[in-house]
C-alpha positions as CSV (number, residue, x, y, z in Angstrom):
1,M,-71.8,-20.1,44.1
2,R,-75.5,-20.2,43.1
3,P,-76.6,-18.8,39.7
4,P,-78.7,-15.6,39.3
5,E,-82.4,-16.3,39.5
6,I,-84.1,-16.8,36.2
7,S,-87.8,-15.8,36.2
8,L,-88.8,-16.6,32.6
9,T,-91.7,-19.0,32.1
10,S,-92.1,-21.3,29.1
11,N,-94.6,-19.0,27.5
12,D,-92.1,-16.1,27.9
13,C,-89.5,-18.2,26.1
14,L,-91.9,-19.0,23.3
15,M,-92.6,-15.3,22.8
16,L,-89.0,-14.3,22.9
17,L,-87.6,-16.9,20.5
18,N,-86.3,-15.7,17.2
19,H,-87.4,-18.1,14.4
20,T,-84.4,-19.1,12.4
21,I,-86.0,-21.7,10.2
22,N,-86.3,-20.4,6.7
23,N,-88.6,-21.3,3.8
24,L,-90.9,-23.6,5.8
25,P,-93.9,-25.0,3.8
26,D,-97.3,-23.5,4.3
27,Y,-98.6,-26.8,5.7
28,L,-96.8,-29.5,7.6
29,I,-98.5,-32.9,7.7
30,T,-97.9,-35.2,10.6
31,T,-99.2,-38.6,11.9
32,S,-98.1,-37.7,15.4
33,K,-100.9,-36.6,17.8
34,G,-98.2,-35.4,20.2
35,I,-96.7,-33.0,17.6
36,F,-100.1,-31.8,16.5
37,D,-101.4,-31.2,20.1
38,S,-98.2,-29.4,21.3
39,K,-98.5,-25.7,21.6
40,A,-94.8,-25.4,21.6
41,C,-94.5,-27.2,18.3
42,R,-97.2,-25.0,16.8
43,S,-95.4,-21.9,18.0
44,L,-91.9,-22.9,17.1
45,L,-92.9,-24.2,13.6
46,G,-95.0,-21.1,12.8
47,P,-96.0,-19.7,10.4
48,S,-96.5,-23.2,9.0
49,V,-99.9,-24.8,9.8
50,L,-99.7,-28.2,11.4
51,V,-102.1,-30.7,9.9
52,Y,-102.9,-34.1,11.6
53,R,-103.3,-36.9,9.1
54,P,-103.0,-40.2,11.0
55,L,-103.5,-42.2,7.8
56,L,-101.5,-39.8,5.7
57,S,-104.6,-39.0,3.6
58,P,-104.1,-36.3,0.9
59,L,-104.3,-32.6,1.8
60,N,-106.2,-30.6,-0.7
61,A,-104.8,-27.1,-0.4
62,K,-104.2,-25.7,-3.9
63,G,-101.7,-23.0,-4.3
64,T,-99.8,-23.8,-1.1
65,S,-96.6,-25.6,-0.3
66,K,-96.8,-28.8,1.7
67,G,-94.2,-30.8,3.7
68,F,-94.1,-33.6,6.2
69,V,-92.9,-33.6,9.8
70,G,-92.1,-36.3,12.3
71,W,-90.3,-36.9,15.6
72,G,-86.7,-38.1,15.4
73,C,-86.4,-41.7,14.1
74,K,-89.6,-43.1,15.6
75,E,-91.4,-45.8,13.6
76,N,-94.2,-43.5,12.6
77,T,-91.7,-40.9,11.4
78,L,-90.2,-43.5,9.0
79,K,-93.7,-43.9,7.5
80,V,-94.0,-40.2,7.1
81,E,-90.6,-40.0,5.4
82,A,-91.8,-42.6,2.9
83,S,-94.8,-40.4,2.1
84,A,-92.6,-37.3,1.7
85,K,-90.4,-39.1,-0.8
86,K,-93.4,-40.4,-2.7
87,N,-94.9,-36.9,-2.9
88,K,-91.4,-35.3,-3.5
89,A,-92.1,-33.0,-0.6
90,P,-89.8,-31.6,2.2
91,M,-89.4,-33.8,5.2
92,L,-88.6,-32.3,8.6
93,R,-87.5,-34.2,11.8
94,L,-88.0,-32.8,15.2
95,E,-86.2,-33.4,18.5
96,D,-86.1,-31.5,21.9
97,G,-83.6,-28.6,21.8
98,F,-80.4,-29.2,23.7
99,I,-81.7,-26.6,26.2
100,S,-85.4,-27.3,26.0
101,Y,-87.4,-27.0,29.2
102,L,-87.8,-24.8,32.3
103,N,-88.8,-27.9,34.3
104,H,-89.0,-31.7,33.7
105,P,-92.1,-32.8,31.8
106,A,-92.9,-35.1,34.7
107,Q,-93.3,-31.8,36.7
108,N,-95.4,-30.1,34.1
109,G,-92.4,-28.5,32.4
110,E,-93.2,-27.2,28.9
111,R,-90.9,-27.4,25.9
112,F,-89.6,-24.1,24.5
113,S,-87.1,-25.1,21.9
114,L,-86.9,-27.6,19.1
115,I,-84.3,-29.0,16.7
116,V,-85.7,-28.9,13.2
117,D,-83.6,-30.9,10.7
118,D,-84.4,-31.2,7.0
119,L,-81.6,-33.8,6.3
120,G,-81.7,-36.3,9.3
121,I,-81.3,-35.9,13.0
122,Y,-78.1,-35.3,15.0
123,Y,-77.9,-38.7,16.8
124,N,-78.5,-40.8,13.6
125,A,-75.0,-42.1,12.6
126,T,-76.4,-43.8,9.5
127,Q,-77.1,-40.6,7.5
128,P,-76.1,-36.9,7.5
129,S,-77.9,-34.3,9.5
130,R,-78.2,-30.5,9.1
131,L,-76.1,-30.0,12.2
132,E,-73.3,-32.2,10.8
133,A,-73.5,-30.4,7.4
134,C,-73.2,-27.0,9.2
135,L,-70.2,-28.1,11.2
136,N,-68.4,-29.7,8.3
137,H,-69.2,-27.3,5.5
138,D,-70.4,-23.9,6.7
139,E,-67.9,-21.1,7.4
140,L,-67.4,-20.7,11.1
141,D,-66.4,-17.0,11.1
142,D,-65.1,-15.0,14.0
143,D,-68.5,-13.6,15.0
144,L,-70.0,-17.0,15.1
145,L,-67.2,-18.5,17.2
146,A,-67.4,-15.5,19.6
147,R,-71.1,-16.1,19.9
148,A,-70.4,-19.8,20.7
149,R,-67.9,-18.9,23.4
150,T,-70.4,-16.4,24.9
151,L,-73.1,-19.1,25.0
152,Q,-70.8,-21.6,26.5
153,T,-70.0,-19.1,29.3
154,T,-73.7,-18.4,29.9
155,I,-74.5,-22.1,30.1
156,Q,-71.8,-22.6,32.7
157,Q,-72.6,-19.5,34.7
158,H,-76.3,-20.3,34.9
159,F,-75.9,-24.1,35.2
160,L,-78.2,-24.6,32.3
161,S,-79.2,-28.1,31.1
162,K,-81.8,-29.8,28.9
163,Y,-84.6,-29.7,31.6
164,N,-83.4,-27.0,34.0
165,H,-85.3,-28.9,36.7
166,S,-82.6,-29.5,39.2
167,P,-81.4,-27.3,42.1
168,L,-77.8,-26.9,43.0
169,P,-76.9,-29.6,45.5
170,S,-76.5,-28.6,49.2
171,S,-73.3,-29.2,51.1
172,E,-74.9,-32.2,52.8
173,Q,-75.9,-33.8,49.5
174,L,-72.4,-33.3,48.1
175,N,-70.9,-34.9,51.2
176,A,-73.3,-37.8,50.8
177,I,-72.2,-38.3,47.2
178,F,-68.5,-37.7,47.6
179,S,-68.0,-39.4,50.9
180,D,-64.7,-40.1,52.7
181,S,-64.3,-43.2,50.5
182,S,-63.3,-40.8,47.7
183,L,-60.2,-39.8,49.7
184,L,-57.1,-41.9,50.1
185,G,-55.3,-40.5,53.0
186,S,-54.7,-36.8,52.1
187,T,-54.8,-37.6,48.4
188,R,-58.0,-37.2,46.5
189,R,-58.9,-40.2,44.4
190,Q,-59.7,-39.7,40.7
191,R,-63.5,-39.7,39.9
192,I,-64.9,-41.2,36.7
193,L,-68.4,-40.3,35.6
194,V,-70.5,-42.9,33.7
195,I,-73.7,-41.5,32.2
196,D,-76.8,-43.8,31.6
197,Q,-79.5,-43.5,29.0
198,T,-83.1,-44.7,28.9
199,Q,-83.8,-48.1,27.4
200,N,-84.9,-48.3,23.8
201,D,-84.2,-44.6,23.2
202,C,-83.8,-44.0,19.4
203,S,-80.3,-42.6,20.0
204,I,-79.1,-46.0,21.0
205,E,-80.0,-47.9,17.9
206,Y,-79.3,-45.1,15.5
207,G,-76.1,-44.2,17.3
208,L,-75.0,-47.7,16.5
209,A,-74.9,-48.8,20.2
210,S,-76.8,-51.4,22.2
211,E,-77.6,-52.5,25.7
212,L,-74.3,-54.3,25.7
213,T,-72.5,-51.0,25.0
214,F,-73.5,-49.7,28.4
215,S,-72.2,-52.7,30.4
216,E,-69.0,-52.6,28.4
217,M,-68.7,-48.8,29.1
218,L,-69.0,-49.4,32.8
219,T,-66.6,-52.3,32.8
220,A,-64.1,-50.3,30.8
221,A,-64.3,-47.4,33.3
222,I,-63.7,-49.8,36.2
223,N,-60.8,-51.7,34.6
224,E,-59.0,-48.8,32.9
225,N,-59.1,-46.7,36.1
226,P,-58.2,-49.1,39.0
227,E,-57.4,-46.3,41.4
228,A,-60.5,-44.2,40.7
229,D,-64.1,-44.1,42.1
230,I,-66.8,-44.7,39.5
231,Y,-69.9,-42.5,39.6
232,V,-73.0,-43.7,37.7
233,K,-75.4,-40.9,36.8
234,L,-78.9,-42.2,36.1
235,H,-81.1,-40.4,33.5
236,P,-83.7,-37.9,34.9
237,D,-86.6,-39.8,33.3
238,V,-85.5,-42.8,35.4
239,R,-85.4,-40.7,38.6
240,F,-89.0,-39.6,37.9
241,G,-90.2,-43.1,37.4
242,K,-91.0,-42.6,33.7
243,K,-88.5,-45.0,32.1
244,T,-85.9,-47.6,32.9
245,G,-82.2,-47.1,32.2
246,Y,-79.5,-49.6,31.2
247,L,-77.5,-49.1,34.3
248,T,-80.4,-48.8,36.8
249,K,-79.6,-52.2,38.5
250,T,-75.9,-51.4,38.9
251,Q,-74.8,-52.4,42.4
252,A,-73.0,-49.9,44.5
253,S,-69.7,-50.9,46.1
254,D,-66.7,-49.3,47.7
255,R,-65.7,-48.0,44.3
256,I,-69.0,-47.7,42.4
257,K,-71.3,-44.9,43.5
258,L,-74.8,-44.3,42.2
259,I,-75.9,-40.7,42.0
260,L,-79.5,-41.1,43.0
261,I,-80.6,-37.6,43.9
262,I,-81.9,-35.1,41.4
263,L,-79.3,-32.4,40.9
264,T,-78.0,-30.1,38.2
265,P,-75.3,-31.6,35.9
């Protein structure tokens, strides 16, 4: 069954978002041209004013509060963090929201949600994040849990994902992916999904993984499930030719299937 049509544009989403970030500084200093030039970042971080300081030069704005902002755990963010500590100023880290686009950036999709974290960032296993603190220490009351269940149902009903760029697969595409080799007589074989990531993504290093982790994951999936078919899902950035994944060169076989078409998760 196909989901109901969603006709919102990225600009609509920016206008409809409720800002839940409290007590942002009046000015946010960044060394990132990408953050500074992004209309989504400007909108989502409002009413703070973004200030571009590639050399982290001082900002003379008396009587106003100032903070620093960077993207995830990128190298330039680590420099910004050092300046924030030196100036005893707030430091915010940004990442794409978990549901963040109405199309892939390679197809001119624009960002309409952000993760803003004043402690760390969710994928960094070496230090706490605001999300981790909320899950571990905040009270998860019945209203919040009910809201979470409603959101989960909405995500499933509308097939929502990070990019929202993929159509539902046709019957022909599904047949091509799950071919007769996934059937053993009249008994359906088990299917194991292995998900790739782009090379050198910050979440690999700061998630305490490595390139070897991905080959070990694929090997474990094969060895621990001898009667199953293994499906390798490449990252959307790889499919659009923007980046290379760790499992891109995996060879297909009778048991290992590569999901090469662009389709909704």
